[in-house]
N, C-alpha and C positions, 0 to 999 in steps of 0.2 A: 169299258173297263169298270167293274164294280168297285165299290169302296173297300179298301183294305184297312183292317184295324191295325194301326201303326202305333205301338206304345211310344210315349214321349221320349223314352231313353233308348230307343232302338238305334243300333248302329250295324250296318251290314258287315258280315265277316266272310272270310275265305272258306269257312266250314260249311256254309249253306250253298245250295245250288246257285250258280251265277245268274244274275238278272231274273231271279224269281219275282213273283208278284210283290212281295214285301220290299225288295230292293228297288224295283221300279217305282213303287209308291214313295219310298224314301227319297230317291233322287228327284222325282217329279216335285215333291214338296220343297226340297232343298233349292232346286232351280227356280221355282215360282217365288219362294221367299226372297231369294237373291234378286230376282227381277223387280219385285215389289220394292225392295230396299233401294235399288238403283233409281227407280222411278220417283220415289219419295225424295231422294237426294237431288234429283233433277228439278223437281218442283221448287226445292229450297234454292237451288242455283238460279232458277228463273227469277225468283223474288230478289235475289242479290243483284242480278244483272239489270233488273228493272229499276233498281235504286238509282235515281238520276241526281243524286246529291251533287251539287256543284262545289268543287274544292277550290277555294281561292288561291291556295298555295300551290305553286307549280310542282313541288316535290310530292305533295299529297295527291295531286291529280295524276302524276306519273305513276305513283305507287298503285293508285286505284285502277288505272288502265292496265298495269302489269298484272294485277290480281284478276281482272276480268279475262285477260288473255289466258292465264293459267286455268281458270274455271272453264273457259270454252274448250281448251284442249282436253281437259279431264272429261268433260261431257261428251266430246267426240269419241274418246276411248270407250266411255260407258255405252254410247249408242252402238258401237261395234260389238261390245260385250253382250248387249241385249239381243242382237242378231244371233250371236253364238248360243245364247241361252235358248232362244226360240228354236234354233236348229236342233239343239240337244233334246228339247221337249218333243219335237217332231220325230226324232230317232227313237225316243221312248215309245211313242205311239206306233211306229212301224216295226219295232222289234230289233232295230240295229244298234240301239244305244248300248254303250259299254264294250263294243267290239272295235278293234283297230281298223281304221280305213285302209291301211296299207296291207296288213297281214290277215285280217279277219279273226285274229285271236282275241280272247278277252283282254281288256285293258287292265283289269284288276280293281277291286273295290277300294283299296287304299288310295290309289292314284285318282280314281273318280271322286272319292270323298274330298281329297285335297283340291282337285281341279275338275269340277263336274262337267265342264264343257270340253274336256279332252277328247280328241278324236284319234289319237295315236297312242300305242303302248309306249311305255318308257323307252324300250329299246328302239322302236321306230322313231320316236321323237329325237333321241340322241343321234341316230343316223341322219335324220333330217337336218339337225343343227350342225353336224360335222360337215355335211355337204354345203350348207349355207356359208359356213366359215371359209371353206376352200374356195368357193366361187366369189365370195366377198373380197378375199385377199388378192384375187387376180387383178 
């Protein structure tokens, strides 16, 4: 894919052809920037977790351990998010990005702008969540 001239203030709209070169470049950049930000935050977390300061006070030690647990859970969620970002980047490469996994219809640029890793249209996502609620309540 050749480099696309993407103005800094570019925002995809419904008025242009869906998943044209400019939109694909926009979402690729958005996903790469997001992944870089997560990786940077992960490095900061590693620095925090490697802090082996001994806290003589039991309450301080418990608080520190609680903070470490929260950080580890957050990093695990971000690790899963990086996998979703990488999958979205692969879909951009293979041309399937922006199309609903369930219906094959365009997801829509507003939804993708809000949630760039989305794989379902809003309607398909709502159906999926309704089914989950029904089975969860059983």
